[in-house]
N, C-alpha and C positions, 0 to 999 in steps of 0.2 A: 557113601561117606560124606559127611558134612564138615566143611572147613569154615570156621568163623575167624575173621581177621582180628588179630589182637588189638589193633588200633581202631576198631569199629565203635561207633557210638559217641556219646558225650566226650568232647574234648575238654581240656583243662578249664578253658574259659567258660564254656557252657555249663559244665558240672558245678563250677564255682558259683555261677549265677543261680542255677537251679537249687543248690544246697542253701544258698542265702535266702531265697524266697521261701523254701520249705521250712527253714528255721523261723522265719518271720511268721509263717502260718501257725507253726507249733506254739509260738509264744504270743500269739495275737490276743489282745485284751478286748473286753466287751466294748463295742462301739467303735473300735479302731478300723480305719479304712486303709487297706493295702492295695496298691495299684501299680501296674507296670506301664512305663511310658512307651507305648507301642507293644507289639507282641514280644515277649521275652526271648523266644527262640523260634526258628523256622520249623515248628512241628505242631500240627493242629491237635493231635491227640494229647500232647502234653499241655498245650494251651487250654484245651477243654478241661483237663484235670485241674488246672489253676483256677479256672472260672468256677468250677464246682466247689473249690476250696475257699471261695469268697474273694479271690484276687481278680479285679477287673482291669481291663485295658484302658488306659487314659490317653486320649488324643491331645495333641499339642494345644489346640484351641480351647481345651477345657481346663488347662492348668490354673488359670486365674479363678475359675469357679471353685475348684477344689481348694485353692489357697484361701479364698474367702471363708469357706466352711471351716478350715483349720483355724483361722483367726477367731472364729466364733466358738472354738473349743473342741472341734472334732479332730481327734488325734489321727494324723494322716502320714502314711509312709509311701513315698514314690520311689520305685525301683527303676533305674535306667537299664535299658536292654544291653545284652552282651555285645551287640554290634556298635554300641556307643550312640550318642546323640550329637546333633550339630552344636558347635561352640556357643552360639548365641542362646540356644535353648538351655544348655548346661549352666550358663551364666544366670539365666532367669531362675532356674531351680535353686541354685546356690543362694541367690539374693532372697528368695522366698524363705529358705531355711534359716537365714540370718535374722530375718525380720519376725519370724514366728516360731516359738519353741514347739508348738504342736505339729509343725510341718517338718518332716524329716526326709532327707534324700539319701538313698543307698545306691552307690555307684557300682553297678555290676558289669561295667564295660570290661571286655577281655583285656588283660594286660598287654597282649600282643597288639591289639588295636590301639591301646593307649600309647604304645611306643611309636606307632605310625603317626598319631596325632602330633606327638612331639617332633618327629622328623619333619612333618609338613610345616609346622610352625617355625622351626629353626632353619628351614631350607627353602624359604619362599620370599627372600628379600627383594629389594628394588631391582637388582640385576640378576635375578634368578627366575627360572621357570620350573615349577613343580609339576611333574607328570606322574599320574597314577594309572596303572594297568588294572582294570577291573570293570565291573558292570555299573554303569553310570547311575542307575536308579536303585541300586542296592543300598539298604540302610547304612551298612558299614562304610561304603564308598562316600555316601553323602556326608557322614559324620567326619570322615578323614579330610575330605576336600574343604570342609568348612573352616579348618584350622590353617589353611594356606592364606598368607597375608596378601599376596599380590597375584601375579599371573599363574594360573594353574589349568591343567587339562586332564580329562579322563579318556582313556582309549580302551576299547574292549579287547583288541588283539594287535598283533604285529602289523597287519595290513593298515589299520587306522593310524597307528603310530608312524609308519613309514610315509603314508600320504601327508601327514602333518609336517614331518621333517623335510620332505621334498619341497614343500611350498611355503613354509613359515619363515619369517625373518627372525633369527635369534643370534645374530652376530654380536659378540662382546657380552653375551649373557651365558650364565652357567646353567646347564640342564641337570635337573635332579630327578631320578626315577625310582619309584617304589611300587609295590604290588599289593593288591587286596590279599588278605591273609589266606584266602581259599583259592587263589589263582592256580590254574593248571600249570604244572611244572614245565612241560614242553613248550607251552605258549610263552611263559616267562623267559625261558632261555632264548627263545627266538627273538623276543623284544630286546633282550640285552645285546644280542648280536647286531640288531638293526641300529640301535642308538649309538653303538660304538663305531658303526660304519660311517655315520654322519657327524659324530662328535666324539673325538678321541678322549676328551677330558671330562666327559659326563660323570656325575657322581651317582652311583647306583647303590641302593639299599635293598638287601635281600630280606624282604619282610613277610614272605610266605611263612605261615605258622609251621614250626617244626613238626607238630603233630599232623598237620595237613600233608606235609611232605611225606612223612612215614606212612600215612594212610593211603596216599596215592601209590606209593612204591609197593606197599604190601598188596593193595588191590590189583595192581598190574601182575604181580607174581602169582596170586591165587587164581586170577582169571585165566592165566595161561594153563593152569593145571586142571581146571574144572570144565564140565560139560554145560552146566547151567550156573549163572551168576545172578544173585539177588542183591540189588543196591537199595537199601532202605533209607527213606528220608522224605521230607516235605517237598512238594513240587516247586516251591519258591526258594528252596535252599541252594545257594550257589555252590557250596562245596560238594553237595550230593550230585549236582549236575555234572561237576568235573569228574567225580568218581565214576558215574555212568559212562561218560565219554571214554575214560581210561579203560574200563572193563570191556566196552563194546569193541575195542580194537583187537582184543585177543580172545574174546568169547562171544560167538555169534548169538547165543541165547542169553543175553543180558537183559534183565528186567528191572526197571525202576519202579519200586512199590512203596506205598506209605504204611500199609499194615498187611497182615497175612490174608486179609479179605481180598486183596488185589491180585493174589497169585492165580494165574491161569494154568491150571494143572494140565489141560489138554495140549499146551505148548511145550511142556517140559520133556515129554517122551520118557524113554527109559534111562534117564541120566543116572550114572553111577557115582559121580563126584559133583557135589553141589557146594558152591562157595557163597558166603554171606559177608557183606560189608555194609557199613552204614555211615551216614553223614554225621557231622559234629553235633547236630541237634536231635539225634535219635536216642530216646531213652533205652536202657538195657532191657526193659520189659518188652518193648516191641521186637528187639532182636531175638529174645528168647521165645517170643510168640511165634515168629517165623521159623525158628529152629525146631520148635515143638511140632508145628504143623508138618514140616518136611520130614521130621523124624518118623512121624506116624505113617506118612506116605511111603517112606523107605523101610518100614517095619523095624525101625530102631527104637528101642525102649527109652523114650525120653524120660519116663518116670525114674528109671535106674540112674540116668545121667543127673537128673535133678536131685535125687536122693544123695548121690555122691557129692554133688556140689554143696548140698546142705551140710553134710558131714564135714567137708573141708572147711566150710565157713564156721561151723561150731568149734572145730579144732583151733582155728585162728582166733576165735573169741575167748578161748580159755585163758585164764590168768596164770602165767607161768614165768619163771625167771628168764629175762631176756625179751619177753613179749612187750609190745607197745599197746597201751590201753588209753582210753579216754574216760575221764570221770568229771563229775560236777562238784564244784567247791561247796562243801557243807559247813566248814568252820575254818576260821583264820586266827592264829595266835601269833605271838611275837616271833617264834622260831620255827613254825611249821604250818602247813595247811593240810586239811583232810578232805578226801574226795569220796563221793559216792560212785562206786564202780559198777553199780547195778548187779552186784554179786554178793556172796556171803562175807566177803572181806572188804575192809575199808582201806583205801589208799592213803598213805602218809608220805608227804614230801617235806623233808627238812630244809632249812634255809640254805645249807651248803650244797644241796642238790637242786637249788633254784637259781642262785646267783652267786657271783664272786664278790659282789659288793656287800661288805659287812654292815654298811650303814643303811642299806635298803630297808624300807618299811613294807613288809608283806601286805599290810592292810591297804597300802596305796597301790600295790601291784595287782591285787585280786579283789573281786567282789563275790559275795555269796551268789551261787548260781552260774558262775563262769565255768565254761568247759575247758579242761586242761588235758593236754596230751603228755604222757610220760612213759618212761621205760621201767619195767619191773626189775628191781634189784634182788628182792627176796620175798618169799611168801610164807606166812605162818598161819596154817589152817587152825591151829590150836588157839592162837590169840586173835584170829580173824583180822590180821593186819598184813597189808602188802606194802613193803617199803619201795618207794618209787623215786625216779630221777627225771626231773624236767630238763636238766642240763644235757643229758644224753640225747634226748629227742631234739632239743634245740641245736645241738652240735651237728646232728645228722642233717637237719633242715638247712642249717647255715652252710654246711659243707656242699650241699646240693646247689645252694645259691652261688657259692664260689665257682663251682664247676660250670654253672650256667653263664656266669659272668665271663669265664674264660672262653667258653664256646661262642658266645655272642660278640665278644670283643667290646662289650659295654664298658663305659667309663664309670667308676664307682669311687665313693669317698672312703678314705682310709685315715684312721686316727693314728698318728705317729706316736708310739709309746716310749721308745728310747732309741738312742744311737749306740751301736755296738761296733766292734771291730769288723770292718768290711762292709758296713751298711746300716740299714735302719730296720727296726722291728715295728710293725704296724698291726692294727686291729681292724678287721672288716667283718661286721656282723658276728663278732665273737670268735672269729678264726684268726690265729696268729699268722702273719704274713711277713715275709722277708723281702726287703728292697735293697739289692746290692748298691754299693756306693756309685758304681758306674751307671746305674739307672735312677739315681736320686735327683738328677737335674742340678746338683751342686757341683761346682768346679772341682777338678782333681786336687786332692790333698787339702781341700777346704774343710771347715768345721761342720760336720753333719749335725751336731747337737742343736744347731739353730732351728732345725725342723721339729725337734721333740715337742710334743704337746699340741702340734698344729694338725689341721685336717687337710689332707692333700688329695687331689684327684689322681687316680691311678688306673692302670690297666693290668689285668691278670695275664701274665705272659707264660706261666708254666704251672701245672698242677700235677702232683704225683700222688695218686690215690693211695698206693700201698704205704707210703710214709707220711701221708697227710701233710705234704710239704707244698707251700704256695709261694711263688715268686711273682712280685708285682713291679711295675715300672712307672715312676713319675715322669721320666724323660720321654716315654712314648706318648704320653698325653701332651706334654709341652711341644713335642715334635709335630703332632697332629694339629695343635692349635697354631703353631708357627706356619705350618703349611697352609692352613685355612686362611690365616691372616694374609699370607703372600698372595694366595689366589684371589682373595677379596681386593687386595691392593691393586693387582694388575688389571682387575676388571673395572675399577673405578678411576684409576689415575689418568689424568689428562693434562695437556700443556696449559699453563696459565693458572693451575690450581695453587692456592696458598696453603702451606702445611706447616705446623709447628712440631718440632721434634728436638731431641737432645743431640749434641755433637758427640759422635761415638769415637772418632779417632782423627788424628791429624797426620798429614804427610807433607813432604816438601812442596807438593803441587796442589794441595787443597785440603778441604775438611769433609769428612763423611758424616752425614746426618741420618739418624734412625727415623724412618718415615712410618714405622709401624710394621716391623717384620722385614722390611727392605731398606737397604742403605742407598742414599743418593749422594752424589758428589757436587760440592760447591768448589769450582776451580778457584785457585788463588786470585785470578784476575776478576772473579765475580764476588770476592769478599769485600773489597773496598775500592773507592774511587781513587784513592791514592796508591802509589806503588808500595807494596810490602814485600819484605824478604821471606817471611814465613807466616803461615796462617795464625800462629799463636799471637801475633801482633794484634789480631782482631777478635778471635774467639778462643775458648779453652774447652777441653774435653769435659762434658757434663753440662755445658751451657745449653739452655733451651732457647732455640732461636726460631724465628719465623722466616721461611724460605718460600720461593715460588718455583714452579716447574718450568724449566726452559725447554727441555726436550725429553721425549720418552722413546726408548728403543725396547719394545716388548719382546722382540725376537731374541735379543741378547741380554734381556733383563737389566737394562741400565737406565738410570734417571740422572739427567743433568739439572742442577739447581742454580738459582741465583739468590744472592743475599743483599747485595747493594741495590738500593732503590733510588728513584728519581729525587725523592725528598732528601736523600743523602748526597746527591750530586753537588760537589763544591761550586760548580758554575751556577747551578740553580739557587744555591744559598747566597752566592755573591749577588746575583741579579735581584733577589728578593730584598736585599739590604741596601744596595747602592744603584745609582743611575749616573749618567754622564753629567759632569758639572759638580758632583758631590765632592766634598772634602773628607778625607778619611786618614786614620792613622795607619801607617804601613811599616813593615819591618824589612830592613835591607837584608836580603838573603844571598846576593851575588853581585860582583862587580866585574865589568868587562871594559874593553877599550872604547866601546861606543855608548856606554851608559851603565845603569844599575838596575837589577831586578829586585822588586819589593813584594813581599807577601801581603795581600789585602785581607783574605780569609784563608784558612788552611786549605791548600789545594789550588788556589788561584793566585798567580803572581802577575804583577804589572811591570812594564818597562818604563823607567825614567830615563829618557834619552839624554845624552850628554848636554844637549842644547837646553834641556829643561831642568838642569840641576841648579844653575846659578845664573845671575844676570851679568856675568863677566866671563872672559875666556878662561878655560880650565886647563892647566898643564897636566894635572893628575887627579883623577876622580877620587882616588884613595886618600887624597889630602883633605877632601871634604866629607866623604861618607865612609862609614865603617860597617862591616857585616855584623848584624845583630842590633844595629842602631835603629831606633824608632823615630820616624819623621812624619810630618803632616804633608799630604800631597793631594793634588786635585786630579780627579778623573777627567781627562780631556777627550778620550774617545774609547768606545767599546765595540769590538769586532765580534758580533754574535756568531757569525759563520765559522770563523777560525778560532773563536774563544780566546781573544787577545785584548789586553787593556793597556792603554797609554796613560802614563802619569806625569804630573808636572809639579816639581817643588818650587821652581822659579815663579810659577803663576801666583804663588802665595807671598812672594817677597814684595817689599815696597818698590814702586816703579822708579827706575833710574834710566832716563831716556838716553843720556850720553853713552852710558855703558852698554845699553841695549843695542844701540846702533853699531858700536864697535864689534860686539859679539855676533850680531846678525850677519854681518858681511863675512866674518871669518868662519862661521859654522854653516853658512849656506851650502858651501861645497861639501863639507863633511857630512851634512845631513843626508844628502843624496846617496853618498857612498855607503854610509852605515845602515841605511834603511833595509837593504837586502840582507845584510848580516843579521839584523834584528828579526827579520822575517824567519 
């Protein structure tokens, strides 16, 4: 018995790349040059087929040469490999395409690899270390790591990762870890345990391709059940190597072959159960070739199996109500398009089965020769017409996307179409989505209609296939962003930093300032150099102010801030404007038995001693000075250490020697007694 793994052979990304190139070959014009930047996939047989079809492999150092030929009129198409190319090379290709209409770039990078490019680019900031588990020299790994902006490392396995984590210095840095799409599952799980042991808050992205995961799981199951296991794939294929390792654990007779010519029949023995799986770059033809060879050995009629498969394929290709067909656009009118279905009937798709937009111009949506996939609504053999619906196929595809978004946890854009009771209605790729009010990110009982017509980032949180019901959340995205902002904040915050932010709230003891996802406290004593009874005397909610970090408590997640600065210090202002001996206008702010206090500048008062008020003996200071009165006074001394100023009004009066002598004797004794009080 022969068991072939359902997930064997071309994965989605490879098949997409292969189909794209084969379509280019099919539509190739005379003199057109088609080339792949590096070998398209890890399979020599398939690459030989491409070479025979006129597709040659372009090396990086030859890009300029091909570009020059394109500028001279040679139509050229460069296809990037499924493993992706380095960021700088991608930039060069795109620039060439912009500069020359004859130079076209077709990006066949696997979407899963593209996703890791994005992860590497967005998670390799100044205080981050990006770690990739994979084979350092593998093309996919080279392309991924090229998108990392700062420090990055590639480790083959858990041992290399642990050796790095033991010796490296990464304090106050965030560790981010991802995996090559074809990484072995068991090794990836081991790496996750290791990084969590050394860094509890590491960010881990599960980037192993879901098809790879299924392929490895299925290979493990089949290898347990079979006497002989064949793993088909190129010798430089990473995912095929992983498959061979998985199968070898459970089936002693596991053979890694590239074609049926590599089968060593003398080593198979009298096997009754043979399993076949294949790497992501193995064409179906090679799998069938091995199956046919083994069928002959086991006296199984492969011809019958092949005939059966052909009949099944013919049945699938038959045009019947409910079938999905692909046709080529042969005519376009205002209200319908017609397709060549390669059969005796012509496919017709009316406007209402193409789009909901009544203003759409079909001539702008389609071109003659375009391939269109549609569902058969009805067939009339008599009229030779098949009525089709593109919307039905689009709905199925779009629904699959929604399910994929939900499974991956990916953030997607949603167009908010209307606000209804209890929430919002949104559109994601043509699928109706409901966002409950509690997940809208809008405050409770607030007006949801403010979001109508906007595009919001959401996460799919629930999908019900049977009812085609989808629930999404804006709040989940906002929460993740807030969490990321907080993590970034605590990674970079340091004492002495100057930050600008809005005043979020006021309390009796201070003001809270939003520092970007985290609130910091400016204590009331740090708001002003003068004494204030409430923070509202200095700032208001909503004011954007510049503060500096006085202290950081990362353990308890607290930040103490300062607002008042040296240039606001009243004493510094006073010293910048006045010096000893200067004459200034002062305002009497208080009267005591030993003298009067006068404000020189807001926040700085000077003492006019009773002996410095007049040139004669004073019975009552209140008879000469009143609170609020403005006088001219001379600065007679400045005590910097104790921040005290002595003033004299008498020094500015005309000299009266007789009166001065009388006063001097009487106040001599008073001066000594009142000095301590003034202090």
